[in-house]
N, C-alpha and C positions, 0 to 999 in steps of 0.2 A: 256159338257165342263167342265172341273175342274176349277172354278170361282178362288179358291185359287193360280192359275198361273197368273192370270190377274192381273198386276201392274199399280198401278193408282197414278197420281202426281197432288196433288192439290196446285195451286199457291194463297196462302191467308190463314192468319190464324184467320180471323173473327169467331165470335162465329157460325154464318150460314154453314161457312165452315168445323168448327168444327164438326158440328152437321152431316154435309153430310159425312164426314171422318166416323164417327162412324156408321153411318146407313150402308155404304158401307162394314165398315169391318165386321158387322153382317151379311152382305150378302157372306161374303168370300172372297172379294176382298183383294188384298194386297194394301195397301193405306200408301202413304207418303206424308208430307204436309211440304211446303217450305214458305219464308216469301212473299209478294205480289210483291215485287221487280224484275220486268223482267229480270235482270239479275242474279238472285238465282235460278227464274225457268226456264231459257234457261240453265244454268252451270248446273244444277242437270239434267236434261233432255238430255242435251249433254253426259254427263258422265256414265248414266245410262240408259237402255232402257225401256221407259214405253209403255204399249198400248193404253193409254189414259192419256192427260192433261186437267184437269180443270182448267179453267183462271176465277177468279174471276173480275167481271165487273170493278172495280175500279184500275186494273193493267193499270201502266201507258204506252204509246208507243205500244198500242196492236198491230197496223199493223206489225212493225217492228218485235215484239214477236212471232205474226203467222209466219211471211215470214220464220225467221230462223227456228223456230220447223218443218215449213213443208220441211226446205231444209235437215232436217238430212234424211240419208238413212233409208228406213222402218219406216218413219215419225208416229207418234203418232196420234189418233183421238184426234182433239181438241173440246171442249165444254165450254159454256160460262155458268156461274153461277152467279145470280143477284137475289136482293131480290124484290118481286112484285111491291114496290113502286117507283124502282130505274129507271131512265131513262138511257139508252143505249149510253149516251154521249162518242163521242170517237169511238164508235163501229158500227156505222152506214157505211154500204158499204163493211162489212168482213163478210158479210153472207157465202161467198163461202169457206171461211177457216173453219167453226164451222160445225160440225158435229149436233150439238144441241144447243138450246137455252134453258137453263134449270132455272125455277123459283122456289128459295128454301123458305121455307121446302116443299112446295107443292106437289113438282114433283120430289121428292127425288126416288121413283119407277119407273117411268118413267124414270130419269138418268139412274138408276141400268140396267134397259132392253136395252137402247140406247147404253150402254158401251159394253155389252156383245153380242149385235147382232152388233156392230161394229167390235169386237174382230174375232167374227166369219167370218165376210166377210173379213177382212184382211187375216185372215188365208187361205181361200180359194184363194186369189190373190196369196199368197207366193208359196202353191201348183201347180198353174197354170204356175207361172213362171219357175219353176222347170222344165217343160215339155218343154220348148222352145227350137225347133230344134237347135238354136245355142250354147246350151250348151251340145247336141250331138256332134258337130262337135268339141267343146273343147275338149271335152273327148280324141277325136284322134288328138289333138294338139301334143303330143308326137313324132307322127309320121311326122307332117308337111305336109302332103297332102295340096294340093292346097286351099281347102275349110275350113279346119281347120286352115292352117296359116293365111287366110284371117278372120275370125272368130276371132282369139286370136288375130290378128294386131287390129281390131276394137275396144275390150274390152277394151287391154292396153291403145288405145289412148283415149277412153273413162275416164278411171280411171285417167290420166295424165292429161287430159283437166278440170276434176273436181278439182284436186290439184294444178292448174294453172300452171302446166309445160307445155309449150307451143312451138311450132316451132320457135321463136323467140330467145330460148336458145339453144346453138350449143349441149347442152348434152341433148336435148328431144330425138332426133333418137338414141342416145347411150343408155339413159335409157330404150327406148322402146324395143332394140334389147336385152339388158341385161336380160330384164325381160322374154322376148321370151326363151332363153337359160335357165334361170333358171327355168322356167315353164317344159320345155323338159328335164333338168336333174336336179332333185333336189339337187343334191350334188355338182352341179357346182358353186353355190353362196359360197361355202365351200373355193373354192379357187379363190375368186373373182379377187386376182391382177394376180393368174398364169395364170388363166383359161379365165374368161369372159372378164376382159379388153383387152388381147391379141386377143381373138375370133373375138368380137366386133370391134377392130381398124382393123384386118383382112379383115373384112367384108365391112367398110366404107372406108378402104385405109386411115387411121390416126394412130398416136401412140398411144399405151397403156397409155402412160403418159397422153397425150391428152385427152383421154376417160376418166381417172381418174378425172383429174382437170373439165373437161367441166361437167360432172354428179353432181360433188360436188358443182360446181358454181350454176347449174340450181336448184338444192335441195334448197340451201340457198336463193337465190332470192325469189323462189317460194313460199317458208314458210313465208315467211313474208306478202304474200298477199292472201294465200289460207284462206278460208272459215274454222273457227274453228271447226264447226260441221263436216264436210268432213273431216279434219285431225282426229278429235276424232272416226270418224267412221272407216277410215283405219288404224290408228297406237294406238288405244285405249287412256287411259287416260293420259298416258305420253305428249300425245300431247298438253295438258293442261299446262304442265311445261313451265313457261317462258324461261326457257334457255335450254330446249330440242331441237334439232334438230337430225332428223336422219341420220346417216352415209347412205354411198353410199350403203353399203352390207345391213343394216337394211331397206333402202328405197326398194330394188330391190327384198329382201327376202319376206318382209310383204306382196308386191302389189303381187308376184309370188304364195305364200302361200295363199292368200284370192282366187286367180284364182283358183289354185287346189283344195280347197277345196271345192266351186262352181261344179267344174266337178265331184267331187267324189260324194256329195249330189245328182246333178242330174242323177248319176249312180244307184243309191239305187232303 
């Protein structure tokens, strides 16, 4: 394993954390440090993918921070850094979140080995996911046989649920049908007003203008309550801009494109 591809985020800029960062850099890892502030840690982890996040024991609100980091798609390994004299105040009961509790500076080598092993295990999990039979069904989705259509339907439903687009919105079914069309025909979304809206309207017995309006309303309402880490995972760092909300075509195309990419990766 090439360790220079392993990306580590350290939350905490105290002397011990800095010494650990230097040690890991000498071992060939790609290390970045941010302030101990949990918002700084979470923001950086959401914005960029890290294989592991090392959290200093003095970090406030550890439970919320760990839950938010673990909610990221393909979450990083979490490891707690502390001095041998420090008590784990506020961290009791959080053992399930952390892959290792490391005492600095005595256990830097142990920390390094745990990081490398954790990355190796996560890579194996990703490889196994690519071979899931559902992906094979999705690759056939352009033909929309019954099995492929069911698999595609379930995948889209899961994505919409994560983005807080639920059946309580009229646009929920419209978005799902629109994404199906976009997956089946990558060029369809380029003519969303002339092709997708009328096709969805014909399928569901409504007007094209009603489809457009309901989709836009569902996106705007769901965007206000969706988890930031999920939005970043789906739409990239644009989702972090307070004044940015995806348009109908952006929302549909990006979801369809992600599904298509997964289908293509699983066929390699």
